[in-house]
ZABA-294917 format. One line per 3 residues: for each residue x, y negated, z of N, C-alpha, C. Coordinates in Angstrom, 1 decimal. Layout:
# ZABA-294917
X/Y/Z/X/Y/Z/X/Y/Z; ...
***
This chain:
# ZABA-294917
97.8/-97.8/50.9/96.6/-97.4/51.2/96.2/-98.4/52.2; 94.9/-98.8/51.9/94.1/-99.8/53.0/93.8/-99.3/54.0; 93.5/-100.2/55.2/92.7/-99.6/56.3/91.6/-99.0/56.3
90.8/-99.3/55.2/89.4/-98.7/54.8/89.6/-97.2/54.5; 90.9/-97.0/53.8/91.2/-95.9/53.2/91.9/-94.9/54.2; 92.3/-95.3/55.2/92.9/-94.7/56.3/91.8/-93.8/57.1
92.2/-92.7/57.2/91.3/-91.9/58.1/91.4/-92.3/59.6; 90.1/-92.2/60.3/90.1/-92.6/61.8/90.3/-91.2/62.4; 91.0/-91.4/63.4/91.3/-90.2/64.4/90.1/-89.9/65.0
89.8/-88.6/65.2/88.7/-87.9/65.9/89.2/-87.1/66.8; 88.2/-86.7/67.8/88.5/-85.7/68.9/87.9/-84.3/68.3; 86.9/-84.3/67.5/86.1/-83.3/67.1/86.6/-82.6/65.6
87.7/-82.9/65.1/88.0/-82.6/63.6/87.8/-81.1/63.5; 87.1/-80.9/62.3/87.0/-79.5/62.0/85.7/-78.8/62.2; 84.8/-79.7/63.3/83.4/-79.3/63.5/82.6/-79.9/62.4
81.5/-79.0/61.9/80.5/-79.8/61.0/79.9/-80.8/61.3; 79.7/-81.0/62.9/78.8/-82.0/63.3/79.8/-83.2/63.5; 81.1/-83.1/63.5/82.0/-84.4/63.7/81.9/-85.5/63.0
81.4/-85.6/61.9/81.3/-86.9/61.1/80.1/-87.8/61.7; 79.0/-86.9/62.2/78.0/-87.7/62.6/78.2/-88.2/64.1; 78.9/-87.4/65.0/79.2/-87.9/66.4/80.5/-89.2/66.2
81.5/-89.2/65.2/82.4/-89.9/65.0/81.6/-91.3/64.5; 80.8/-91.2/63.6/80.0/-92.5/63.2/79.2/-93.1/64.3; 78.5/-92.2/65.1/77.8/-92.7/66.1/78.6/-93.4/67.2
79.9/-92.8/67.4/80.7/-93.4/68.1/81.3/-94.8/67.9; 81.4/-95.2/66.6/81.7/-96.3/65.9/80.7/-97.5/65.9; 79.4/-97.1/65.8/78.3/-98.1/65.8/77.2/-97.8/66.6
77.4/-96.9/67.7/76.4/-96.4/68.3/75.8/-97.3/69.5; 76.6/-98.1/69.9/76.2/-99.3/71.0/75.0/-100.0/70.4; 74.2/-100.3/71.4/72.8/-101.2/70.9/73.0/-102.2/69.9
73.9/-103.1/70.1/74.0/-104.1/69.2/75.0/-104.1/68.2; 75.7/-103.2/68.3/77.0/-103.0/66.9/76.4/-102.9/65.6; 75.2/-102.1/65.3/74.6/-102.1/64.1/73.8/-103.5/63.6
73.4/-104.1/64.6/72.6/-105.4/64.5/73.6/-106.3/64.0; 74.7/-106.5/64.9/75.9/-107.3/64.3/76.2/-107.0/62.9; 76.7/-105.8/62.8/77.1/-105.4/61.2/76.0/-105.8/60.2
74.9/-105.8/60.5/73.7/-105.9/59.6/73.6/-107.6/59.3; 74.0/-108.1/60.4/73.8/-109.7/60.1/74.9/-110.2/59.5; 76.0/-109.6/59.6/77.2/-110.1/59.0/77.3/-109.5/57.3
76.6/-108.5/57.1/76.1/-107.9/55.8/75.3/-108.7/55.3; 74.2/-109.4/55.9/73.2/-110.2/55.2/73.8/-111.6/55.1; 74.3/-112.1/56.0/74.9/-113.7/55.9/76.3/-113.8/55.7
77.0/-113.0/55.6/78.5/-113.0/55.2/79.0/-113.7/56.6; 80.4/-114.2/56.5/81.1/-114.8/57.6/80.4/-115.6/58.4; 80.5/-115.6/59.7/79.9/-116.6/60.8/80.6/-116.6/61.8
80.6/-117.9/62.4/81.1/-118.2/63.8/80.3/-117.7/64.8; 80.8/-117.7/66.0/80.4/-117.1/67.2/79.0/-117.5/67.4; 78.7/-118.8/67.6/77.4/-119.3/67.8/76.5/-119.2/66.8
76.8/-119.1/65.5/76.0/-118.8/64.6/75.4/-117.5/64.6; 76.4/-116.6/64.8/76.0/-115.3/64.8/75.1/-114.9/66.2; 75.4/-115.6/67.4/74.6/-115.4/68.4/73.3/-116.1/68.1
73.1/-117.1/67.6/71.7/-117.5/67.1/70.9/-116.4/66.2; 71.8/-115.7/65.3/71.1/-115.1/64.3/70.6/-113.7/65.0; 71.4/-113.3/66.1/71.0/-112.1/66.5/70.3/-112.4/68.1
69.0/-112.5/67.7/68.1/-113.3/68.9/68.2/-112.1/70.1; 68.4/-112.5/71.1/68.3/-111.8/72.2/69.6/-111.2/73.2; 70.7/-111.4/72.3/72.0/-111.0/72.8/72.6/-112.0/73.7
73.3/-111.5/74.7/73.8/-112.6/75.4/75.3/-112.9/75.0; 75.9/-113.9/75.3/77.1/-114.3/74.7/78.2/-113.3/75.1; 78.2/-112.9/76.5/79.1/-111.8/77.1/79.0/-110.4/76.1
77.6/-110.0/75.9/77.5/-108.7/75.3/78.0/-108.9/73.8; 77.8/-110.0/73.0/78.0/-110.6/71.8/79.6/-110.3/71.7; 80.4/-111.1/72.5/81.9/-111.2/72.9/82.4/-109.7/72.9
81.8/-108.9/73.6/82.3/-107.4/73.8/81.9/-106.6/72.5; 80.7/-106.7/71.8/80.6/-106.1/70.8/81.7/-106.4/69.5; 81.6/-107.8/69.4/82.8/-108.1/68.4/84.2/-107.6/68.7
84.6/-107.6/69.9/85.8/-107.3/70.4/86.0/-105.8/69.9; 84.8/-105.1/70.4/85.2/-103.4/70.0/84.8/-103.3/68.5; 84.1/-104.0/67.7/84.0/-103.7/66.4/85.2/-104.1/65.7
86.1/-105.0/66.2/87.3/-105.6/65.7/88.2/-104.3/66.0; 88.3/-103.9/67.0/89.3/-102.9/67.6/89.2/-101.8/66.8; 87.8/-101.4/66.4/87.6/-100.0/65.6/87.7/-100.5/64.2
88.1/-101.5/63.8/88.5/-101.9/62.5/87.4/-102.0/61.4; 86.3/-102.6/62.1/84.9/-102.9/61.2/84.7/-104.2/61.2; 85.1/-105.1/61.9/85.1/-106.6/61.8/86.3/-107.2/61.9
86.6/-108.5/61.2/87.8/-109.2/61.3/87.4/-110.6/62.0; 88.5/-111.1/62.8/88.4/-112.1/63.7/89.4/-113.1/63.0; 88.9/-114.2/62.4/89.9/-115.3/61.8/89.5/-116.6/62.6
90.8/-117.0/62.9/90.9/-118.4/63.7/90.8/-119.6/62.5; 89.5/-120.3/62.5/89.7/-121.3/61.4/90.3/-122.6/61.9; 90.2/-122.8/63.2/91.0/-124.3/63.4/91.3/-123.9/64.8
92.4/-124.7/65.3/93.0/-124.3/66.8/92.6/-125.5/67.7; 92.2/-126.8/67.3/91.5/-127.6/68.2/90.2/-128.4/67.6; 89.3/-128.1/68.0/88.8/-127.1/69.0/88.9/-125.7/68.3
88.9/-124.7/69.1/89.0/-123.5/68.6/87.9/-122.9/68.1; 87.9/-122.5/66.8/86.7/-122.2/65.9/87.2/-120.8/65.3; 86.4/-119.7/65.5/86.7/-118.3/65.0/85.6/-118.0/64.2
85.8/-117.4/63.0/85.0/-116.9/62.2/85.2/-115.3/62.1; 83.8/-114.6/62.3/83.7/-113.4/62.0/83.4/-112.7/60.7; 84.0/-111.7/60.1/83.5/-111.1/58.9/83.8/-109.6/59.0
83.2/-108.9/58.0/83.3/-107.4/58.0/84.6/-107.1/57.3; 85.3/-106.1/57.7/86.4/-105.4/56.9/85.9/-104.7/55.7; 86.8/-104.2/55.0/86.2/-103.3/53.9/85.6/-102.1/54.4
86.1/-101.7/55.6/85.5/-100.3/56.1/84.1/-100.7/56.6; 84.0/-101.9/57.2/82.6/-102.5/57.9/81.6/-102.7/56.7; 82.2/-103.3/55.8/81.1/-103.4/54.5/80.7/-102.1/54.0
81.6/-101.0/54.3/81.1/-99.9/53.6/80.0/-99.2/54.3; 79.7/-99.7/55.6/78.5/-99.2/56.2/77.1/-99.6/55.8; 77.1/-100.6/54.6/76.0/-101.2/54.3/74.9/-100.1/54.0
75.1/-99.1/53.2/74.1/-98.0/52.9/73.6/-97.4/54.2; 74.5/-97.1/55.2/73.9/-96.6/56.4/73.1/-97.6/57.3; 73.4/-98.7/57.4/72.6/-100.0/58.2/71.5/-99.9/57.2
71.2/-100.1/56.1/70.1/-100.3/55.3/69.2/-98.7/55.6; 69.6/-97.7/55.6/68.8/-96.5/55.7/68.2/-96.4/57.1; 69.1/-97.2/58.3/68.5/-97.1/59.6/67.5/-98.2/59.7
67.5/-99.4/58.8/66.6/-100.2/59.0/65.3/-99.7/58.1; 65.4/-99.2/57.2/64.2/-98.6/56.5/63.6/-97.5/57.4; 64.4/-96.6/58.1/63.8/-95.7/58.7/63.1/-96.2/59.8
63.6/-97.2/60.5/62.9/-97.9/61.6/61.6/-98.7/61.4; 61.7/-99.1/60.1/60.5/-100.1/59.8/59.4/-98.9/59.4; 59.8/-97.6/58.9/58.6/-96.6/58.6/58.1/-96.0/59.9
59.1/-95.8/60.8/58.7/-94.9/61.9/58.4/-95.7/63.3; 58.9/-96.7/63.4/58.8/-97.4/64.6/57.8/-98.4/64.7; 57.1/-98.7/65.7/56.3/-99.9/66.3/56.6/-100.5/67.4
56.2/-101.8/67.5/56.3/-102.5/68.7/55.6/-102.1/69.9; 55.9/-102.3/71.0/55.2/-101.8/72.2/53.7/-102.4/72.2; 53.5/-103.6/71.8/52.2/-104.4/72.0/51.4/-103.6/70.7
52.0/-103.0/69.5/51.0/-102.2/68.7/50.8/-101.0/69.3; 51.4/-100.3/69.8/51.2/-99.1/70.6/50.0/-99.0/71.6; 50.0/-100.3/72.4/49.1/-100.5/73.3/47.7/-100.7/72.7
47.7/-101.4/71.4/46.7/-101.7/70.8/46.0/-100.3/70.3; 46.8/-99.4/69.7/46.4/-98.2/69.2/45.9/-97.3/70.4; 46.3/-97.3/71.5/45.8/-96.6/72.7/44.4/-97.0/73.0
44.2/-98.4/73.1/43.0/-99.0/73.7/41.8/-98.7/72.9
***
């Protein structure tokens, strides 16, 4: 059985709402879905390449997000070279399986959300 097939331990097992809560726990932090989305769109990326692709994220927050996603089994961290140290991030099988969810989040947001400056224009 691969890691992607291995069930994740949850604290709310047996509750009908548990799958929603558990999924939100995995990707519910602000930048997690964005990082997964960028890796889905672009494939494996180095840290700086990923930071450039996720406009607005600090190095510290990206590093913490990648560590958390790796710990949760959604992202792989592969050392490409030792000197200088180069690391490449990619999605695990489980991380890649989030594609339809991430696309739905994107589509829902594109349909229902507006930028702050657009709201101000609508109010004026």
